[in-house]
Structure formats: structure tokens, C-alpha cells
N, CA, C and O of each residue as an XYZ file, in Angstrom:
592
protein
N     260.969    -99.887      8.420
C     261.094   -100.327      7.065
C     259.732   -100.692      6.506
O     259.498   -101.837      6.119
N     258.904    -99.793      6.467
C     257.611   -100.109      5.861
C     257.652    -99.754      4.391
O     258.279    -98.783      3.968
N     256.991   -100.542      3.668
C     256.936   -100.332      2.227
C     255.645    -99.585      1.889
O     254.567   -100.004      2.310
N     255.735    -98.506      1.152
C     254.573    -97.711      0.781
C     253.915    -98.341     -0.440
O     254.525    -98.378     -1.509
N     252.661    -98.846     -0.308
C     252.028    -99.493     -1.450
C     251.593    -98.513     -2.540
O     251.346    -98.927     -3.672
N     251.497    -97.241     -2.221
C     251.049    -96.249     -3.193
C     252.065    -95.113     -3.283
O     251.820    -94.034     -2.744
N     253.169    -95.322     -3.933
C     254.177    -94.254     -3.995
C     253.686    -93.110     -4.883
O     253.000    -93.332     -5.880
N     254.039    -91.922     -4.513
C     253.689    -90.750     -5.302
C     252.295    -90.226     -5.044
O     251.868    -89.287     -5.715
N     251.572    -90.793     -4.102
C     250.209    -90.330     -3.827
C     250.087    -89.708     -2.448
O     249.005    -89.717     -1.862
N     251.158    -89.177     -1.929
C     251.111    -88.537     -0.611
C     250.612    -87.117     -0.758
O     251.011    -86.414     -1.686
N     249.752    -86.684      0.138
C     249.304    -85.290      0.055
C     250.445    -84.342      0.403
O     251.383    -84.702      1.115
N     250.342    -83.148     -0.106
C     251.339    -82.128      0.199
C     251.221    -81.723      1.657
O     250.158    -81.857      2.264
N     252.273    -81.248      2.195
C     252.291    -80.851      3.606
C     251.314    -79.700      3.813
O     251.300    -78.735      3.049
N     250.510    -79.816      4.845
C     249.547    -78.771      5.172
C     248.298    -78.809      4.307
O     247.407    -77.980      4.494
N     248.206    -79.718      3.390
C     247.050    -79.819      2.516
C     246.346    -81.140      2.800
O     246.914    -82.212      2.593
N     245.120    -81.057      3.272
C     244.346    -82.270      3.557
C     243.428    -82.540      2.383
O     242.573    -81.724      2.037
N     243.617    -83.669      1.795
C     242.879    -84.013      0.589
C     241.995    -85.224      0.861
O     242.376    -86.130      1.601
N     240.847    -85.229      0.273
C     239.941    -86.373      0.392
C     240.530    -87.514     -0.428
O     240.753    -87.349     -1.627
N     240.789    -88.672      0.189
C     241.413    -89.758     -0.573
C     240.500    -90.335     -1.658
O     240.969    -91.035     -2.556
N     239.221    -90.048     -1.579
C     238.290    -90.575     -2.572
C     238.000    -89.582     -3.680
O     237.264    -89.899     -4.615
N     238.549    -88.417     -3.596
C     238.306    -87.383     -4.586
C     239.506    -87.315     -5.526
O     240.605    -86.941     -5.115
N     239.294    -87.674     -6.770
C     240.372    -87.642     -7.757
C     240.314    -86.400     -8.624
O     241.063    -86.295     -9.596
N     239.447    -85.459     -8.297
C     239.287    -84.289     -9.146
C     240.537    -83.420     -9.145
O     240.831    -82.776    -10.152
N     241.283    -83.383     -8.035
C     242.452    -82.514     -7.939
C     243.712    -83.146     -8.491
O     244.744    -82.479     -8.559
N     243.669    -84.372     -8.876
C     244.874    -85.053     -9.348
C     244.886    -85.129    -10.867
O     243.884    -85.456    -11.502
N     245.968    -84.839    -11.392
C     246.111    -84.992    -12.821
C     247.309    -85.862    -13.139
O     247.754    -85.929    -14.285
N     247.835    -86.534    -12.110
C     249.090    -87.243    -12.329
C     248.908    -88.675    -12.813
O     249.550    -89.050    -13.795
N     248.078    -89.493    -12.191
C     248.010    -90.904    -12.560
C     247.075    -91.167    -13.733
O     247.430    -91.884    -14.669
N     245.906    -90.599    -13.681
C     244.903    -90.945    -14.688
C     244.715    -89.799    -15.667
O     243.795    -88.994    -15.523
N     245.527    -89.732    -16.591
C     245.370    -88.673    -17.578
C     244.381    -89.148    -18.633
O     244.482    -90.267    -19.135
N     243.456    -88.314    -18.951
C     242.448    -88.642    -19.944
C     241.215    -89.300    -19.342
O     240.176    -89.371    -19.998
N     241.309    -89.780    -18.115
C     240.154    -90.419    -17.473
C     239.327    -89.359    -16.779
O     239.856    -88.393    -16.229
N     238.026    -89.556    -16.814
C     237.111    -88.636    -16.146
C     237.198    -88.853    -14.636
O     237.294    -89.997    -14.191
N     237.168    -87.796    -13.848
C     237.117    -87.978    -12.397
C     235.747    -88.533    -12.003
O     234.788    -88.436    -12.769
N     235.663    -89.096    -10.839
C     234.385    -89.609    -10.360
C     233.381    -88.470    -10.297
O     233.732    -87.360     -9.897
N     232.151    -88.725    -10.682
C     231.168    -87.637    -10.624
C     230.860    -87.298     -9.177
O     230.819    -88.169     -8.307
N     230.649    -86.031     -8.944
C     230.302    -85.617     -7.586
C     228.843    -85.969     -7.338
O     228.011    -85.850     -8.238
N     228.536    -86.393     -6.145
C     227.182    -86.788     -5.777
C     226.473    -85.570     -5.221
O     226.938    -84.968     -4.253
N     225.344    -85.198     -5.828
C     224.615    -84.030     -5.305
C     223.982    -84.379     -3.962
O     223.808    -85.556     -3.644
N     223.644    -83.382     -3.191
C     222.947    -83.667     -1.937
C     221.626    -84.356     -2.242
O     221.117    -84.273     -3.360
N     221.081    -85.027     -1.257
C     219.854    -85.801     -1.455
C     218.742    -84.899     -1.947
O     218.487    -83.831     -1.392
N     218.085    -85.357     -3.008
C     216.948    -84.642     -3.560
C     215.797    -85.615     -3.726
O     216.007    -86.805     -3.962
N     214.604    -85.117     -3.606
C     213.441    -85.945     -3.859
C     213.406    -86.263     -5.348
O     213.626    -85.374     -6.171
N     213.135    -87.511     -5.707
C     213.021    -87.814     -7.136
C     211.812    -87.117     -7.735
O     210.867    -86.765     -7.028
N     211.854    -86.926     -9.021
C     210.766    -86.259     -9.717
C     209.493    -87.076     -9.593
O     209.485    -88.264     -9.913
N     208.432    -86.459     -9.139
C     207.132    -87.117     -9.016
C     206.168    -86.412     -9.950
O     205.817    -85.255     -9.720
N     205.733    -87.099    -11.009
C     204.793    -86.447    -11.924
C     203.428    -86.267    -11.269
O     203.067    -86.986    -10.337
N     202.698    -85.315    -11.766
C     201.355    -85.047    -11.253
C     200.375    -86.018    -11.907
O     200.331    -86.133    -13.132
N     199.591    -86.711    -11.088
C     198.601    -87.650    -11.597
C     197.205    -87.042    -11.577
O     196.230    -87.706    -11.929
N     197.108    -85.789    -11.169
C     195.800    -85.157    -11.047
C     195.169    -84.909    -12.409
O     193.946    -84.819    -12.508
N     195.967    -84.796    -13.451
C     195.433    -84.474    -14.766
C     195.021    -85.721    -15.537
O     194.914    -85.679    -16.763
N     194.786    -86.835    -14.836
C     194.335    -88.039    -15.510
C     195.466    -88.899    -16.020
O     195.236    -89.866    -16.747
N     196.684    -88.561    -15.649
C     197.822    -89.363    -16.068
C     197.893    -90.640    -15.253
O     197.126    -90.827    -14.309
N     198.798    -91.499    -15.613
C     198.967    -92.742    -14.867
C     200.399    -92.829    -14.380
O     201.304    -92.211    -14.941
N     200.584    -93.591    -13.347
C     201.904    -93.707    -12.759
C     202.732    -94.700    -13.572
O     202.287    -95.824    -13.807
N     203.919    -94.304    -14.001
C     204.739    -95.215    -14.805
C     205.045    -96.494    -14.042
O     205.267    -96.476    -12.831
N     205.053    -97.583    -14.759
C     205.349    -98.865    -14.133
C     204.114    -99.592    -13.647
O     204.202   -100.745    -13.225
N     202.989    -98.952    -13.696
C     201.755    -99.590    -13.258
C     200.878    -99.881    -14.470
O     200.848    -99.117    -15.435
N     200.169   -100.994    -14.398
C     199.286   -101.412    -15.479
C     198.045   -100.554    -15.479
O     197.398   -100.381    -14.446
N     197.717   -100.023    -16.623
C     196.484    -99.273    -16.760
C     195.540   -100.100    -17.625
O     195.787   -100.273    -18.819
N     194.452   -100.617    -17.031
C     193.571   -101.507    -17.795
C     192.840   -100.756    -18.902
O     192.656    -99.540    -18.842
N     192.433   -101.513    -19.906
C     191.655   -100.927    -20.990
C     190.265   -100.572    -20.460
O     189.842   -101.096    -19.429
N     189.564    -99.699    -21.150
C     188.203    -99.364    -20.693
C     187.293   -100.585    -20.642
O     186.431   -100.680    -19.768
N     187.477   -101.518    -21.571
C     186.661   -102.730    -21.578
C     186.951   -103.576    -20.343
O     186.023   -104.088    -19.717
N     188.232   -103.731    -19.982
C     188.588   -104.510    -18.794
C     188.109   -103.806    -17.525
O     187.678   -104.463    -16.577
N     188.182   -102.484    -17.501
C     187.711   -101.741    -16.327
C     186.205   -101.901    -16.153
O     185.716   -102.048    -15.033
N     185.471   -101.871    -17.267
C     184.016   -102.060    -17.191
C     183.684   -103.482    -16.736
O     182.743   -103.689    -15.970
N     184.456   -104.455    -17.209
C     184.251   -105.847    -16.797
C     184.533   -106.043    -15.321
O     183.798   -106.753    -14.634
N     185.601   -105.412    -14.825
C     185.921   -105.518    -13.400
C     184.832   -104.863    -12.556
O     184.484   -105.362    -11.486
N     184.303   -103.759    -13.035
C     183.219   -103.087    -12.315
C     181.967   -103.969    -12.272
O     181.298   -104.055    -11.241
N     181.657   -104.616    -13.383
C     180.490   -105.504    -13.424
C     180.695   -106.716    -12.519
O     179.750   -107.177    -11.879
N     181.929   -107.239    -12.461
C     182.218   -108.380    -11.580
C     182.054   -107.995    -10.115
O     181.498   -108.762     -9.328
N     182.534   -106.809     -9.745
C     182.383   -106.347     -8.365
C     180.912   -106.111     -8.031
O     180.450   -106.454     -6.943
N     180.190   -105.529     -8.969
C     178.773   -105.267     -8.732
C     177.995   -106.571     -8.579
O     177.083   -106.650     -7.756
N     178.343   -107.596     -9.362
C     177.642   -108.879     -9.220
C     177.907   -109.495     -7.855
O     177.009   -110.087     -7.257
N     179.121   -109.362     -7.362
C     179.445   -109.883     -6.034
C     178.670   -109.134     -4.952
O     178.138   -109.747     -4.026
N     178.609   -107.825     -5.069
C     177.875   -107.017     -4.086
C     176.387   -107.350     -4.118
O     175.761   -107.510     -3.070
N     175.822   -107.455     -5.319
C     174.399   -107.787     -5.430
C     174.104   -109.168     -4.857
O     173.074   -109.370     -4.214
N     175.008   -110.120     -5.090
C     174.816   -111.459     -4.537
C     174.850   -111.478     -3.027
O     174.058   -112.181     -2.399
N     175.757   -110.715     -2.429
C     175.860   -110.674     -0.960
C     174.657   -109.963     -0.363
O     174.054   -110.460      0.588
N     174.302   -108.813     -0.906
C     173.166   -108.057     -0.369
C     171.862   -108.825     -0.587
O     170.929   -108.694      0.205
N     171.790   -109.625     -1.653
C     170.597   -110.411     -1.941
C     170.279   -111.428     -0.863
O     169.126   -111.839     -0.735
N     171.278   -111.851     -0.073
C     171.011   -112.761      1.036
C     170.174   -112.094      2.120
O     169.457   -112.777      2.851
N     170.252   -110.784      2.233
C     169.617   -110.079      3.342
C     168.336   -109.346      2.957
O     167.465   -109.152      3.805
N     168.203   -108.938      1.703
C     166.999   -108.222      1.304
C     166.778   -108.340     -0.199
O     167.734   -108.353     -0.974
N     165.549   -108.424     -0.596
C     165.121   -108.409     -1.998
C     165.925   -109.354     -2.876
O     166.344   -108.986     -3.974
N     166.140   -110.571     -2.395
C     166.926   -111.540     -3.135
C     166.290   -111.971     -4.442
O     166.996   -112.332     -5.384
N     164.966   -111.940     -4.514
C     164.288   -112.331     -5.748
C     164.556   -111.344     -6.874
O     164.373   -111.676     -8.045
N     164.992   -110.127     -6.529
C     165.375   -109.133     -7.542
C     166.891   -109.095     -7.702
O     167.401   -109.079     -8.823
N     167.613   -109.080     -6.574
C     169.062   -108.915     -6.627
C     169.791   -110.161     -7.127
O     170.865   -110.040     -7.716
N     169.238   -111.345     -6.908
C     169.870   -112.577     -7.403
C     169.999   -112.591     -8.922
O     171.100   -112.768     -9.444
N     168.879   -112.404     -9.647
C     168.995   -112.345    -11.105
C     169.854   -111.186    -11.610
O     170.533   -111.319    -12.629
N     169.831   -110.049    -10.905
C     170.700   -108.937    -11.296
C     172.179   -109.313    -11.131
O     173.014   -108.933    -11.952
N     172.497   -110.058    -10.072
C     173.873   -110.502     -9.863
C     174.311   -111.452    -10.977
O     175.440   -111.370    -11.460
N     173.414   -112.349    -11.381
C     173.721   -113.274    -12.489
C     173.938   -112.493    -13.780
O     174.860   -112.790    -14.540
N     173.101   -111.504    -14.027
C     173.208   -110.694    -15.236
C     174.528   -109.921    -15.269
O     175.197   -109.884    -16.302
N     174.906   -109.299    -14.139
C     176.166   -108.550    -14.088
C     177.376   -109.476    -14.239
O     178.362   -109.108    -14.876
N     177.304   -110.668    -13.658
C     178.403   -111.630    -13.796
C     178.546   -112.071    -15.248
O     179.664   -112.213    -15.744
N     177.441   -112.286    -15.925
C     177.499   -112.659    -17.347
C     178.085   -111.530    -18.182
O     178.860   -111.771    -19.107
N     177.716   -110.303    -17.855
C     178.262   -109.134    -18.553
C     179.776   -109.061    -18.352
O     180.516   -108.805    -19.302
N     180.241   -109.286    -17.115
C     181.679   -109.251    -16.830
C     182.413   -110.346    -17.593
O     183.509   -110.120    -18.105
N     181.813   -111.525    -17.669
C     182.466   -112.625    -18.387
C     182.499   -112.371    -19.891
O     183.438   -112.796    -20.564
N     181.494   -111.690    -20.428
C     181.531   -111.319    -21.847
C     182.669   -110.342    -22.126
O     183.241   -110.335    -23.216
N     182.988   -109.522    -21.136
C     184.076   -108.548    -21.284
C     185.436   -109.140    -20.926
O     186.445   -108.435    -20.948
N     185.467   -110.414    -20.601
C     186.737   -111.090    -20.360
C     187.211   -111.090    -18.921
O     188.365   -111.430    -18.658
N     186.357   -110.718    -17.984
C     186.728   -110.691    -16.568
C     185.965   -111.809    -15.859
O     184.739   -111.863    -15.950
N     186.660   -112.699    -15.158
C     185.943   -113.773    -14.459
C     185.108   -113.218    -13.308
O     185.559   -112.352    -12.558
N     183.892   -113.727    -13.182
C     182.975   -113.277    -12.122
C     182.249   -114.480    -11.546
O     181.031   -114.458    -11.374
N     182.998   -115.524    -11.253
C     182.405   -116.770    -10.791
C     181.700   -116.604     -9.452
O     180.598   -117.118     -9.262
N     182.326   -115.894     -8.527
C     181.735   -115.736     -7.191
C     180.393   -115.007     -7.265
O     179.431   -115.417     -6.617
N     180.324   -113.938     -8.046
C     179.070   -113.204     -8.185
C     177.987   -114.042     -8.835
O     176.820   -113.974     -8.447
N     178.377   -114.840     -9.833
C     177.384   -115.685    -10.514
C     176.867   -116.764     -9.570
O     175.664   -117.022     -9.525
N     177.765   -117.398     -8.814
C     177.345   -118.448     -7.875
C     176.454   -117.870     -6.781
O     175.421   -118.454     -6.453
N     176.840   -116.737     -6.218
C     175.998   -116.107     -5.191
C     174.639   -115.713     -5.764
O     173.616   -115.863     -5.097
N     174.629   -115.214     -6.987
C     173.358   -114.850     -7.621
C     172.446   -116.056     -7.776
O     171.248   -115.970     -7.505
N     173.007   -117.186     -8.212
C     172.189   -118.398     -8.355
C     171.719   -118.915     -7.004
O     170.568   -119.332     -6.873
N     172.585   -118.894     -5.999
C     172.177   -119.360     -4.662
C     171.048   -118.494     -4.119
O     170.055   -119.010     -3.605
N     171.200   -117.178     -4.234
C     170.170   -116.262     -3.728
C     168.857   -116.469     -4.492
O     167.784   -116.484     -3.890
N     168.944   -116.627     -5.805
C     167.734   -116.832     -6.605
C     167.038   -118.129     -6.222
O     165.823   -118.145     -6.024
N     167.792   -119.213     -6.115
C     167.199   -120.509     -5.759
C     166.592   -120.471     -4.361
O     165.486   -120.969     -4.152
N     167.306   -119.884     -3.405
C     166.766   -119.802     -2.044
C     165.488   -118.975     -2.001
O     164.557   -119.320     -1.273
N     165.428   -117.903     -2.758
C     164.224   -117.070     -2.751
C     163.065   -117.748     -3.468
O     161.913   -117.600     -3.058
N     163.351   -118.483     -4.526
C     162.284   -119.241     -5.189
C     161.745   -120.306     -4.239
O     160.532   -120.492     -4.141
N     162.647   -121.014     -3.530
C     162.204   -122.014     -2.546
C     161.392   -121.371     -1.427
O     160.411   -121.943     -0.952
N     161.813   -120.164     -1.009
C     161.067   -119.471      0.049
C     159.672   -119.086     -0.433
O     158.701   -119.219      0.312
N     159.566   -118.618     -1.652
C     158.251   -118.242     -2.194
C     157.369   -119.480     -2.338
O     156.187   -119.448     -1.995
N     157.946   -120.576     -2.848
C     157.183   -121.821     -2.963
C     156.767   -122.307     -1.579
O     155.646   -122.784     -1.405
N     157.653   -122.193     -0.596
C     157.324   -122.595      0.772
C     156.192   -121.774      1.353
O     155.317   -122.319      2.026
N     156.190   -120.486      1.109
C     155.111   -119.626      1.603
C     153.794   -120.003      0.933
O     152.759   -120.045      1.597
N     153.816   -120.275     -0.355
C     152.592   -120.665     -1.071
C     152.065   -121.997     -0.530
O     150.865   -122.144     -0.302
N     152.957   -122.960     -0.326
C     152.542   -124.262      0.211
C     151.978   -124.092      1.621
O     150.983   -124.722      1.977
N     152.611   -123.246      2.412
C     152.124   -123.004      3.775
C     150.699   -122.475      3.751
O     149.844   -122.975      4.482
N     150.428   -121.464      2.916
C     149.076   -120.902      2.860
C     148.069   -121.890      2.302
O     146.916   -121.894      2.732
N     148.470   -122.719      1.366
C     147.555   -123.735      0.834
C     147.189   -124.725      1.940
O     146.025   -125.100      2.080
N     148.184   -125.148      2.728
C     147.925   -126.099      3.821
C     147.037   -125.447      4.879
O     146.110   -126.077      5.388
N     147.316   -124.196      5.206
C     146.501   -123.501      6.210
C     145.066   -123.337      5.704
O     144.115   -123.592      6.443
N     144.911   -122.923      4.474
C     143.550   -122.751      3.943
C     142.825   -124.093      3.827
O     141.616   -124.173      4.044
N     143.561   -125.129      3.490
C     142.934   -126.463      3.431
C     142.532   -126.913      4.830
O     141.492   -127.551      4.995
N     143.322   -126.599      5.820
C     142.994   -126.949      7.203
C     141.788   -126.188      7.702
O     140.948   -126.742      8.412
N     141.694   -124.910      7.335
C     140.552   -124.107      7.746
C     139.295   -124.605      7.036
O     138.227   -124.679      7.643
N     139.416   -124.942      5.767
C     138.268   -125.434      5.022
C     137.799   -126.794      5.527
O     136.601   -127.077      5.544
N     138.743   -127.631      5.936
C     138.369   -128.949      6.430
C     137.724   -128.857      7.804
O     136.803   -129.614      8.112
N     138.203   -127.934      8.631
C     137.618   -127.811      9.965
C     136.289   -127.072      9.930
O     135.511   -127.172     10.878
N     136.015   -126.347      8.883
C     134.742   -125.637      8.788
C     133.601   -126.607      8.539
O     132.448   -126.298      8.838
N     133.907   -127.766      8.000
C     132.862   -128.750      7.752
C     132.393   -129.432      9.025
O     131.301   -130.001      9.048
N     133.169   -129.389     10.054
C     132.789   -130.016     11.322
C     132.169   -128.958     12.220
O     132.858   -128.027     12.636
N     130.943   -129.076     12.512
C     130.334   -128.124     13.433
C     129.818   -128.915     14.654
O     129.281   -130.015     14.527
N     129.988   -128.354     15.749
C     129.547   -129.028     16.978
C     128.408   -128.364     17.638
O     127.940   -128.828     18.678
């Protein structure tokens, strides 16, 4: 004595029907669209970015912001390299590039700070070298007066 919860939906004898496919039935849902068939897996459309296009959903910066970001990166690189070589030239260049980036609306604090540190350290080094030579020359001049 089982009760059939879905009367009238039994498949015909010898006919195996997909229970999830309503396309073959016209009895219960008249006027309703059958479920759409799902196509086999396909790769989604991928546009070509080689022609200078941009990927949808991603931010494309303005040319001014891109130039500012480039100047900020360059100031950081100049500040780091200035610690190891030609800091008296690269330090001020790093400060200049950081100022350029900030004028374009891109923060470049790290590059500016590194540029100032490199510049100050190199100025102190140059002053130290000058003081060293003055002391050495004064020592040589003072000892030249003593003859034995």
C-alpha cells in the first residue's frame, strides 16, 4: 500500500526517460519553457590583449598615473642604488623623481626618504674626506718644522 507522490508521471513501459528532462513532456506544464539544455564544457571567450586592449574588470590607469608610478619606482631604485655607488648623483636624482611622482599624484615617500638619506650620507662622507686631508696636511706641515 504505497502511495505514489507523483501520479501520472510514470514512464511508459520500455521507455527510459531522464527524470530531469522535461523536454518530452507536454502534460503538466503547458506553456512553460523546458529547462535549457546545458552545452558541453567550452572555454569561455578570451579576448586578445595583444592589440593594446585591456582585460575587462581590471583598472587601467591614466597615462598621468602611469607616469607617476614609473617616477615613484625610479626614485626608489635610484635611492637604493645610491647607497652602493655614485650616491652624490643618484640621491638628488631620487629626490627629483619622487617630487615628480608626487606632482602627478602618486606617493613616493620611500624614494624621497632614501634619496635624502643617500644625499646626506654622501655629503657627510665628502666633508669627512676633506677634514681628513686637512688634518693630515696640517700634521705633515707641523712635523716639517721639527728637524733633528
